[in-house]
C-alpha positions in Angstrom: -89.8 83.5 -141.4 -90.4 80.4 -143.4 -92.0 77.3 -141.8 -89.8 74.3 -142.6 -91.9 71.7 -140.8 -94.5 71.2 -138.1 -94.1 69.0 -135.1 -97.0 67.5 -133.2 -97.2 68.4 -129.6 -99.6 66.8 -127.1 -100.4 69.2 -124.3 -100.1 68.6 -120.6 -102.4 70.1 -118.0 -101.6 73.8 -117.6 -99.8 74.4 -120.9 -100.3 77.8 -122.5 -99.4 79.2 -125.9 -96.9 81.6 -124.5 -95.3 78.9 -122.3 -95.0 76.6 -125.4 -93.4 79.4 -127.4 -90.9 80.0 -124.6 -90.1 76.3 -124.5 -89.8 75.8 -128.3 -88.6 79.2 -129.6 -87.1 80.7 -126.4 -89.4 83.6 -126.9 -92.9 83.8 -125.5 -93.7 86.6 -127.9 -93.8 84.1 -130.8 -96.9 82.4 -129.3 -98.9 83.9 -132.2 -97.3 81.5 -134.6 -98.5 78.5 -132.6 -102.0 80.1 -132.3 -102.1 80.8 -136.1 -101.2 77.1 -136.8 -104.0 75.9 -134.5 -107.0 78.2 -135.1 -109.5 75.8 -133.5 -107.8 76.4 -130.2 -107.2 80.2 -130.4 -109.7 80.9 -127.6 -108.0 78.5 -125.2 -106.0 80.1 -122.4 -104.9 77.1 -120.4 -104.9 73.7 -122.0 -106.1 70.4 -120.6 -104.2 67.2 -121.1 -103.8 65.5 -124.5 -104.8 68.3 -126.9 -102.9 67.7 -130.2 -101.3 70.9 -131.5 -99.1 71.6 -134.5 -96.0 73.6 -133.7 -94.4 75.4 -136.6 -90.7 75.0 -136.8 -89.0 77.8 -138.8 -85.9 77.3 -141.0 -83.8 79.3 -138.5 -85.3 77.8 -135.3 -83.0 75.8 -133.2 -84.9 73.5 -130.9 -83.6 73.6 -127.3 -81.6 70.7 -126.1 -83.9 70.4 -123.1 -86.9 69.7 -125.4 -87.5 65.9 -125.3 -86.5 64.1 -128.5 -90.1 62.9 -129.2 -91.2 66.6 -128.9 -88.6 67.6 -131.4 -89.9 65.1 -133.9 -86.9 62.9 -133.6 
């Protein structure tokens, strides 16, 4: 997989890496990509509000329609 771009994501209370992966990639098993892009937060289990994360978007990733436009980088 090749990263084509990163989008910025500001966490909400209760966000987790696997929940974000499920939301963005439709596969919670891809959480390791988000963790690798954010090594300073690799030890966080449940996020507090307003933590800025980089979410890697791969060339073949289709962002879900339900993901808000500002979260898709639009």
